[in-house]
N, C-alpha and C positions, 0 to 999 in steps of 0.2 A: 424659518421652517416652511417647507413647501406644503401647500394646501392641496391635497390629492383631489378633492372634489372639483377644484378649479381646472386641474389638468383633465379630468374626466369631461367637464363641460366643454373645454376647448377642443378635445378630441371629438366629441359629439358634433360640434359645429363644423369641424374639419370634414367629418364623414358626410355631413349634409351638403357642404360645398362641393366636395369631390363628386358625389353622385349627381348633384344638380348640374355640374359642368358636363356630364356625359349626355345631357339632354333627356328627351322623353324616353320612357314614361316617367322617369324619376322627377323631372322638372315639374310636371303637372301636380305632383303630390308634395314635393319638398320645398319648392320656391315660395317664400313668404307664407309658410304654413301657419304661423301663429298670429298673423296680422299684416300690417303694412311694411314690415321690415324683413330683412333676410339674415342669414347666418353671419354675413360679413360684419355687421354691426357688433355682434357679440364677440367676434374674434378680436376686433380692435379694442373694444371696451375692456376685455379681459387682459389684453396686452398692457394697456395703461394701468389697470388695476394691480396686476402683479408687478409691474415695473416700479410703481411708487413704493410698494412693499419692500422690494429689493433695495431700492434707493435708500429708504429709511433704515433698513437693517445695516447696510454697509456704512452709512453715515454715522450711525450709533457706534460702530466699531472703529471709527476714525478713518475709514477708507474714503476715497474720492469716487466720483461718478465716471471715472475714465472708462469703466466697463461699457458704458453706453455707446460712445463712438467706436470702441473696439468691436462691439457686437454689430453695430451698423456697418462697419467695414467688412465684417465676415459675411453678413447677409448680402451686401453689395456684390461681393465676389461670387457667392452662390448664384445670385440672379444673373450675373454676366456669364457665368459658366453654363447655366441652363439655356439662356438665350442664344449664345453663340454656338452651342452644341446643336440645338435644334435648327439654327440657321444653316449650319454646315450640312446637316442631313437634308434640309430642303433644297439647297443649291446643288448638292452632289449626288443625292440618291433619290429623293422624292420631290420632283418639281411640282407635283400637285399641291404641295404646301405653300408654294411661292405667292399665291394670292393673299396670304396672311401677312406677307412681308414685302409689299410692293415698294415701300420707300427704299429698301436696301438694293433693289434692282435699278431704280431710277436715280437715286442719289446715294450711292454706297458709302462714300467717305463721310459725308455729312451725317447720314443716318447712323452710322456706327459711332461717330463722335457724340452725337446727341443721345444715343443709347447709353454710352458709357457714363455720361453725366446725368442720366435718368430723366431726360426731358422727353425723348421719344420712347414710348413704351408700347410694343405690339400687343394685340389682343391676348388675353389670358395671362399676361405677365404683370398685372397691376399690383398684386398684394405686396410682394417683396420690396419694390421701390418705394411704395407708400410707407412701409414699415421703416425703411432706412431714414426717410425724411422725419418721421415721427420720433425715432430714437434720437436723432440729432437735435430736434426741437426740445425733446425731453431733457437732454443734457443741460440746457439752459433754464428750463421751466421747473423741473422737479425740485431743485434747491428751494424755490419759492414755496412749494407745497410742503416740503419738510419743515420750513420755518412758519408754517400755518398761514401763508398768505393766500388763502383759498379764494377770496373775492377777487383779488387782482387777476389771478389766473383765469377764473371763470369769466370775468368781464372781457378780458383780452381774447379768449377763445370764442366767446359768443359774438364779439365784434367782428372777428375775421370770418366766422360762419355767416353773419348777416351780409357782409360784403360779397361773399360767394353766392348768396341767393340772388343778388342783383347783377351777376355777370362779371365778377372780378377776373375769373380765369379766362373767359372769352376775350376780355380786354387785353390781358397779357398775351394771349395767343396771336393777337394781331401783329406782334413783333417777331413772330416765328414763321418759317416757311409753311405753305399750305399742307405739305405732306406730313408734317409733324403731328403725331397723335400722342397726347400726354397721358394716355390711359383713361379708362372709363371713370374712375372715381376722382372727384374733385378734391384734391388735397386740402384746399383751404376750407372746405366744408367738413370733410371727414376727420380733420384733426379734432373736431369737437367731440366725437365719440371717444377717441383715445384719451383726451384730457378729462372728459367726464368720468371715465373709468378711474383715472388717477386721482381726481378730486374726490370721488366717492370713497375710494380706499383710504385716502388721507383723513377724510372726515369720520369715517367709521372707526378708524384707529384712535382718533382723538376722543370720540364720544365713548367708545367702549372702555377706554383706559383712563381718560381724564374726567369724564362726566358719565359714569355708568348709570346714574339715575335716569338718563334720557334714553336708555335702551328700550323702555316700554313704548316711548314715543316712536322710535324707529320701527318697532314691531307693528304698531298700529298703522304706520305709513306703509309698511310692507303689505298688510292685508288690503288697504285701500288701493295700492298699486295693482294687486292681483285683480281686484274688481274692475279697475280701469282697463287693464290688459284684456280681460274677458270681453269688455264692451267693444274694444277696438277689433278683436278677433271676430265677434259676431257681426260687427259693422262691415268688416272686410268681406265676409261671406254672405252679406245681405240678409242675415237672419233678422237683424234690426233694419227695417226699411227706411234707412236714411240715405239720401243720395251720396254716392261715393265722391271723395274729394278729388280735385283736379290734380294733374301731375305736379304742379308747382308745390303743392302741400306734401306730397308723398314721393317726390323725386328721389330715385336711388342715386343717380349721378351726383346731385348737389345736396343730398341729405335734407329733404324737405322737413318743415317744422313738425307736421303731424307724424311723419315717419319717426323722427327723433323722439318725440313725446311717447309714441307707442312703444318704441324700444326701451326707453327709460322706465316706463311702467312695468314692462316685462322683466327687465333686469332687476328692479327693486324687489319684485316677487321672488325671483330666483335667489337674490341675496338673502331674503328671509329664510328660505329653505336651506341654504348653505350654512347659515348661522345656527339654525335650530336642529336640522336633521341632515347633516352632511353625508351620512351614509346612504341617503336616498339618491344621491347623485354621484356616488363613487362606483365607477365601473372600470375594472382592470383593463379591459380591451381598449376603451377609448382613452384611459389615462396614459397608456403607453404612447398612443398617437399624439396626445396633447403635449407630452414632454418633448417631443421632437417635431412639433407642428410645422415649423418653417422649412425644415429639411423635407418633411413629408409633402408639404405643399409644392416645393420645387420639383420633387420627383413626380408628383401627379401631373405636372405640366407636360412632361414627356408622354405620359399615357394619354392625355387629352389630345395632343396633336397626332399621336398614333391612331387614335380613335377617328379623327377627322378624315384620315385617308384609308380607313378600313372599308371593305366592300359594303354596299348598301344592304346586302342580305344579312349582314351582322348588325349594322347600326340601326336599322329600322325594322327589325323583325324579332319576334319572340322565338325562343327564350333568350337569344343572344344579347339583346339590348338591356336585359336585366342581369343575366349571368355574368357577362364580362365586366361590367362596372362593379358588381359585388366582389368578384375575384380580384379586381384591381385594388379595392379597399383592403382585402385580406393580404394581398401582396405587400402593400405599403405598411400594413400592421406588422407583417413578418420582418420587413426591413427595419422598422422602428424597434422591434423586439431585439433584433441582433445588435442594434446600436446601443440599447440599454445594457445588454450583457457585456458588450465591449467596454462600456464606461465602468462597469463594476470591477473589471479586471484591473483597472488602473485607479 
C-alpha cells in the first residue's frame, strides 16, 4: 500500500531542490532552511524507507527483488539520455554550455566511457547515478533487513561512512585521470542516509507489528527528536550563541557527523507526524511530483542548464528570477500529472 504522505514529502523535497538549483533568491531562503542539512538527505532517506517497504511486501508475496536492478537499469538509461541530450545541445547549438563539460572536449572517448559506467558525472547530474548505485547495493542488502539483521547492516553502513570521512574516495580517485569528476556527493558516505531510511522502516514495521507495546517509546523518542531538531536549527541561525561547527562536522559532500545527526532528528520528528497525523503532510500537488520524482528530477536538469545560458537580465533580475523558476515547477507538475493520467489508462 502506497503511503500518500511520503509521496507528498518527497514532492516537497523535490520542489525545494529544484528551486534551490535555480540559484538566488531561492537559495538564500531554501538551502539548509531547517538546520545543517538539505533536501537531498530527505530524498535519499525516503528512497531507502519506501524501498524496504516494497521489498518486504514483494518478499511476503513470494516475489524476488529483481525489480531493484530493473529499476536501476531504467534510471541508468534515463540518466544517460538526459546527459547525452544536453551534451549534444552544448556541442551543436549552445557552446556557452561547454565549460560545464570540459572533459568531453579534451578526452571525448574516455569521458564518454566513464560517464556510461557512472564514474565521471558532470555538475548537476549527481542524483540519478547515486540512486543507481544505491539500488544495486540494496539488492544485496535489503534481504538482510527483511530477515531482521538490522545491526549487521547498520554496522556495515556506518563503517563505510567512517572510511569516507577519512578520505576513502580521494584515495580511490588517485587511480583515475585528473579530469574525472565523480559527482559532488560521496557515494561511500551518502549510502548511510539511504540505508538509515531502510533500517528505520524495517524497525518501525517490526515494532508496530511484532512489539506494539513499544509504540509509546517511539512516540516519546519522536518528541525528543523534535526538540533536538529545533536546537540544531536555532544553533545554525545563531539564535543559540554556540560557535558553528567546522566543515568536517557538517560537510555536505562527505555527510559530516553533525549533519547526519541533525537530519536524523528532523526525520524522526517527521516520522512521528506521519504516523499520528498523516493528513498534515498530504498535499495533492506535491504528491503527484513525488510519485514521479526521478523522471521529474531528470527533466529539471534540462531546465537548469537552459537557465545557465539565459540572459543575465532574466537570471539576476526581479521578477524573472522568481517567476521563471516557479513556472518551471508548475511545468514539471503538469508533466507529472499527465504521466499519472497516462498510467491510469493502463
